[in-house]
N, C-alpha and C positions, 0 to 999 in steps of 0.2 A: 504493500500500500504506500500511495506518494500524497506526501499532505500538497494543496494548494499553495501556489505563491500568488493567491490575488488579494487585493487591495483589504478585505475583507480580515485579512491575517493581522492588521495593526491591531484588531479589537481582540486578537485571540493571545491569552497570556503566551509571554515570550517560552517558557516552558512546551506550550503545543504548538508554538506559529513557525512555519518555515521548517518544516522537519519533512527533509525527501528520505524516506528510509531505503529506497532501492538505488539510492546513487551514491557511487565510491567516496571517501571520507579527502576530501583534499589533505590532509593533515594524517599521513599513518605514523603506528607504530612502527614499521620496515623504516621509513626515512630519519625518522629520530634516532633511532638506534645505528644506524648507519653513520649520521652525524656523530653519535655518543661515541663511536669504535674510533672516528677521525679523531675525535680530541683527545679522548685515552688511550691512542694508538694502542688499541686491543685487537686481539685476534677474533676472529670468526669461529665459536665455538659452540654448541648445541647445548643447550639447557637439556635436563632430562625428562623423558616423555609424559615423567607422573610428577606433578608440582604439589607443591601444598601452600595453600594461604590458612596464615595463624597471625589474626589480626589482635591476640590479645600479647602472644612470642611469648606465651608458657612452653610452648613445646618446645618452640626454639632454644629458650634458656635450657632447658631441661635437658637437650641434645647435645648442648656447648658444654654442660657440666659434663655430662657420661665422655665427653670426647669422641661425641660420634658425630658433630658435623664439621663439616670441611666447607672455607669458601669459597666459590668458584668466579674464579679471577678471572673470567672473562662475561660475565654478566655485568654489562655497562650502564643499566636504568642509573637516574638522577637521581631518583628518591630512596631506592633502598639496596641491600645487599642480599645474593641468594648465598644460600649453604645447601650443603647436598650431601645426606646421609643415607643407610643401607636398612632397609625391614624385608628380611626373608628373600632375601637375593634381589629385590627391586631396587635400583636406585632414583633415589627421590628427593627434588630440589623443594628447600621449602623458604618461603619470605614471611619476616615476621611483621607486626604491628602494621601491616596495612589496615589502617581501621577505615570503616564507612564505604557507601556505595559507589564513588567517584573513585576514589584512591583505588577500590579493590578490582574494579573493572579496568582503569589505568594497567596494574600491573596485570592481570588476565591477558591485554593484548599483549602486550610487550613479552609477556612469557609464551603464548602460542605462537605471535612472531619470532621466537626463539626456539623451536622444536618441539615445543610441551603440547602431549596430545590428550591428557587428562588431566585436568586440576580439582582438586580436593578444596574445599574449604571449610574449617571447623572454626565456628566463634560463639562468644558465650553472647548468653541472651538473658533477658529476664521474662518471670513467668508471667501468662496472661491466664493461662486455664489453671485451676488449683486440681491438676491431677495426681501427682503425687509430691513429695516435699523433694526440693533441689538438693543436691544435682541429678541430673541426668542429662540425655540427650536424647534430640530429634532430628532423625532423617526428612529434611525440607523438602514436602513434593509441590510446591507454591509458594508463592510470599506476596502477599499485598504488595501493592506498589505506592508505598507513600513517601517515596523518595524522586530525587530529579534525572540519575542518570537515564534509568530504563526508558524514558520517553523521548530519548536522543537515539534509542536503539529499535524499538517495537512501535507501532501505534499506542493509541491510551486505551486502557483494560485495568480492570480491577487486579488481577493477580500475572505475574509472572510465574509460567509451570517450568517445574523440571523436566530435562529430557525424559521421555518415557520408555526408551532403550534402557538407560541406565537404571531410571528406576526399578522394570523387572528384571534386571541382573541382579538386583541386589535383593530381593525377595528372600528372607529368610536366611539372611548373610550371617547376622546379628544373634539368632536365637541361641545360640548357645555359649555366647559368651559371657562374661559372668558383671556385666553390663544393662544398668536400663536403660534401652532404646524404644521410644515413641516412632511414630510416623505422622506427620500433618503438616498445616498451614500456621506461614508466622507472619509478622508485620514486620516489615523493613520500614528502618524509619531514619530522615537526616537530622532528625533533632531531640536524643532521648532526653534532654531535660525539659522536653515541651511536652512528655508521656501526661496527659492533668488523667485526673480520677474519672471524669466524663468521655475522655478520650479511651483509656485501659476497658472500661466498661463496656463501651461498643465493640471493641474487638473481640474481646469475651463472647459478646453475642454473637460475632458471627463463625466461631467456634474454633478462633485461633489460637495456639498454644502458647507462644512466645512472641516476642519482640528482640529483632535484633538489623543489623545494620547494614546488611551487602546482599542477601540473597535475591533477592527482587531484582536489581541491578545485574548480578551476576546470570543471572537465567536467563535476562532481558539478552545480555550480551552474549549466551550460548544459543538462544532462538535466530538470534540476526546473524551469526558468523557460524552458525552450523559448529560450533565446539563442545566436545566433552566439559561439561561441569556438573558435580554434587555439591552441594552444602549441607552441611551438618549444624543443628544448634546446641549449643552444651549450656541448659538451663541453670545456673549458678545462683541466681537469685530473686527475690522477690521485688524490685528497684528499690531496694534500702529501706522497705517499709517496717521491719523487724529487726532486731537487733541480732548482731550475730550473722548478718547480710553477707552475701558473697563468698560463703567458704567453696573452695573447688575440689576436694579432697586429697588426696595421695599427689603429692609432686604438681600440686595445680591442675590435678585431672590428666597432666598430661600422659600418663600412663596407659589410661581410657584411654585416651582418644588416639593415642600411636597403633593401641588395637582395633578401635575403629579404622583408622586410616590402614593399616598393615588388611585388615580385610577386604575391604573398597578397593584396594590395588590390587588384589591377587583374585579380585570375581572382574574386575573391569579391565586389567593393563591385557592388553592382545587383542581388546573386544571393540576398543575405537580408534 
């Protein structure tokens, strides 16, 4: 679908106006990376085919503490460092602390332009539906688009959907693990400190499980670019509404997260 470029667009909010979803981008990740390599005198070296976004940085910090993460010297992103580690014989690239929809998709674009074939995101999230006490994980199958980035990739809609083929391949994948995993929809927001009581109640009425900051944009990117992206929410808190909130468990939840990453990679690597 391609938006119109008529004068009527002047009265449309900018986030919805002059969007030409079928048109190529004038500014591409490939051109950015080309110039970054020139400036940094860096060799062309592909990233691992499986990569991980770790917005909280807990997984990467744990891997570094264990001496398992090695920096990828040819990653020339201006904003992040890429580390590489091994899980069950699978080489995985990880970027830490890429928080929020716009940042996550910027990194996703550059990772896929550099050789990534599968991107996994594991982000902390606030509880919306009180299904059980935190912490626990949610395999996000769709995300409400209450952020801005997705509207640059896909026409307006309520939700961004996870790639169906990835969800089908993950069916039952976590049933035998000693972790709590739900599957469902989340609310992606750009403004975590504007989650009012009324908005949280409205999201609960929609049946949403948790609130996070990246999934809707990452799934819109995946749809528009036909890329393999799968997102998990680690529900760790009740948005500070109780004392002792934001407890993530052993190693800040990184041990459990790595079990999920390992199982996801084993199910999906070679299939995308």
